[in-house]
C-alpha positions in Angstrom: 0.0 0.0 0.0 1.3 3.4 -0.9 2.4 5.9 1.8 2.4 9.5 0.5 5.5 11.5 1.3 3.4 14.0 3.3 2.7 11.2 5.8 6.3 10.7 6.5 6.8 13.9 8.4 7.8 15.4 10.9 11.3 13.9 10.9 13.7 14.5 8.1 12.2 12.6 5.1 15.2 10.2 4.7 15.0 9.2 8.4 11.3 8.3 7.9 12.1 6.4 4.8 14.9 4.6 6.7 12.6 3.6 9.5 10.0 2.5 6.9 12.5 0.2 5.2 13.9 -1.0 8.5 10.5 -2.3 9.5 9.9 -3.9 6.1 13.2 -5.7 6.6 12.3 -6.8 10.1 8.8 -7.9 9.0 10.3 -9.9 6.2 8.6 -7.8 3.5 12.2 -7.4 2.3 14.0 -10.8 2.8 17.7 -11.2 3.5 19.5 -11.3 0.1 16.7 -9.4 -1.7 17.5 -6.6 -4.1 16.1 -3.2 -3.1 14.1 -2.0 -6.1 14.6 1.8 -5.8 12.3 2.8 -8.6 9.4 0.7 -7.2 9.9 2.1 -3.7 10.0 5.7 -4.9 6.7 5.1 -6.6 5.2 3.4 -3.6 6.3 6.1 -1.2 5.8 9.1 -3.5 9.3 10.3 -3.1 12.4 11.1 -5.3 15.5 8.9 -5.3 17.5 11.4 -3.1 15.8 10.6 0.3 15.7 6.9 -0.6 19.4 6.8 -1.3 20.1 8.7 1.9 18.0 6.3 3.8 19.9 3.3 2.2 23.1 4.9 3.4 21.8 4.9 6.9 20.7 1.3 6.7 24.1 0.4 5.2 25.8 2.0 8.2 23.7 -0.1 10.5 24.6 -3.2 8.5 21.0 -3.9 7.4 21.7 -3.4 3.7 24.8 -4.1 1.6 25.7 -1.7 -1.2 27.1 -3.4 -4.3 28.9 -1.4 -7.0 26.7 -1.0 -10.1 24.2 -3.4 -8.7 22.5 -1.3 -6.0 21.4 -2.2 -2.4 20.6 -5.7 -1.1 19.2 -6.7 2.3 22.1 -8.2 4.3 22.3 -11.9 4.8 23.7 -13.2 8.1 26.2 -16.0 7.8 26.7 -18.6 10.6 30.0 -16.7 11.4 28.1 -13.4 11.6 25.6 -14.8 14.1 28.3 -16.4 16.2 30.4 -13.2 16.3 27.4 -11.0 17.1 26.4 -13.2 20.0 29.9 -13.2 21.3 30.1 -9.4 21.3 26.6 -9.0 22.8 27.6 -11.4 25.6 30.7 -9.4 26.5 29.0 -6.0 26.2 25.8 -6.8 28.0 27.3 -8.9 30.7 29.7 -6.1 31.6 27.0 -3.5 31.4 24.7 -5.6 33.7 27.4 -6.1 36.2 28.3 -2.4 36.2 24.6 -1.6 36.9 24.3 -4.2 39.6 27.0 -2.4 41.6 25.3 1.0 41.5 21.6 0.4 40.8 19.1 2.4 42.8 16.0 0.8 44.4 13.9 2.6 41.8 15.9 1.1 39.0 15.7 -2.4 40.4 11.9 -1.9 40.8 11.6 -0.8 37.1 13.6 -3.8 36.0 11.3 -6.0 38.1 8.3 -4.5 36.3 9.9 -5.2 32.9 10.6 -8.7 34.0 7.0 -9.1 35.1 6.0 -8.2 31.5 8.2 -11.0 30.3 6.5 -13.4 32.7 3.1 -12.3 31.5 4.0 -12.7 27.8 5.3 -16.3 28.2 4.6 -18.4 26.2 3.4 -16.0 23.5 6.4 -15.7 21.3 6.1 -12.3 19.7 5.1 -10.6 23.0 7.9 -12.4 24.8 10.5 -11.2 22.2 9.3 -7.6 22.5 9.4 -7.7 26.3 12.8 -9.3 26.3 14.3 -6.6 24.1 12.7 -3.8 26.3 14.3 -5.4 29.4 17.8 -5.7 27.8 17.9 -2.2 26.3 16.4 -0.5 29.4 19.1 -2.2 31.6 21.8 -0.7 29.4 20.1 2.7 29.4 20.3 2.7 33.2 23.9 1.7 33.1 24.4 4.8 31.0 27.4 4.0 28.7 26.2 5.6 25.5 28.9 3.9 23.4 27.9 0.5 24.7 24.2 1.3 24.0 24.9 2.3 20.5 26.9 -0.8 19.6 24.4 -3.1 21.3 21.5 -1.4 19.6 23.2 -1.8 16.2 24.1 -5.5 16.9 20.5 -6.2 18.0 19.2 -4.7 14.8 21.5 -6.8 12.8 20.5 -9.9 14.6 16.9 -9.5 13.4 18.2 -10.6 10.0 19.1 -14.0 11.5 16.8 -16.5 9.8 17.0 -19.0 12.6 16.8 -17.2 15.9 17.7 -19.0 19.1 14.3 -18.5 20.8 12.6 -20.5 18.1 14.3 -23.7 19.3 12.0 -26.0 21.2 12.4 -25.3 25.0 14.5 -22.2 24.5 11.7 -19.8 25.5 11.3 -21.5 28.9 15.0 -21.7 29.3 15.5 -18.0 28.5 12.8 -17.1 31.0 14.5 -19.2 33.7 17.7 -17.4 33.0 16.0 -14.0 33.3 14.6 -15.0 36.7 18.2 -15.9 37.9 19.4 -12.6 36.5 16.7 -10.6 38.3 17.5 -12.3 41.6 21.2 -11.5 41.2 20.3 -7.8 40.4 18.1 -7.6 43.5 21.0 -8.8 45.5 23.4 -6.3 43.8 25.7 -9.3 43.1 27.7 -8.0 40.2 29.7 -11.3 39.7 26.5 -13.4 39.6 24.9 -10.9 37.2 27.9 -11.1 34.9 28.0 -14.9 35.0 24.3 -15.3 34.5 24.2 -12.9 31.5 27.2 -14.7 29.9 25.4 -18.0 30.3 22.2 -16.5 28.9 24.0 -15.5 25.7 26.0 -18.7 25.5 22.8 -20.8 25.6 21.3 -18.5 23.1 24.2 -19.1 20.7 24.0 -22.8 21.3 20.3 -22.8 20.3 21.0 -20.5 17.3 23.5 -23.0 16.0 20.8 -25.7 15.7 18.3 -23.9 13.5 14.7 -24.9 12.8 13.7 -24.7 9.2 11.2 -22.2 7.9 11.3 -19.7 10.8 11.6 -16.0 10.7 14.0 -13.8 12.7 13.6 -11.8 15.9 15.9 -10.1 18.4 18.5 -12.1 20.3 17.8 -13.7 23.7 
């Protein structure tokens, strides 16, 4: 369905176009490996090629699209190595961030994380709701820890991981396992036990990677555990 350019305000047009394409990629309207048909998109959105190309540059910086000389833009495909390396980086960055927060978290921050964890409990076993609540928890924890460089890198990596065709949480039993790990994590956070928080988060990602390396055919991608 067409979206007139006038409806893409108030942000800069290329930013709105980038977000529109980002959601198409995440929703699998643009599959990994697919060629981005610039002419067709311009017609659908009622825009010129300039904001579209600026938007594609943004997505290329995020790793969501790959620019090929004289061939245009393609939605990025995640290799097994890409998935493994992304999980390894997320494990290091998020475990360190969580341990840092545990050492200094206020009672109000712990209460907020408890509320976000309660959302996770309520959503289980509804997969889509669980994924959304899971990502809110992880990203809010890093916002509280307040290292903007860590937040930026993790946000970019999590965006990229949505391209993963065989996400770990699709594996049978992984949803329940992930929830159990979150319960352990919350308990360690309540106790302000930085070492336990770090260890639990590392285990959380290690188990996520293990599940991601045994994919189920025919599934779509969602954010990492």
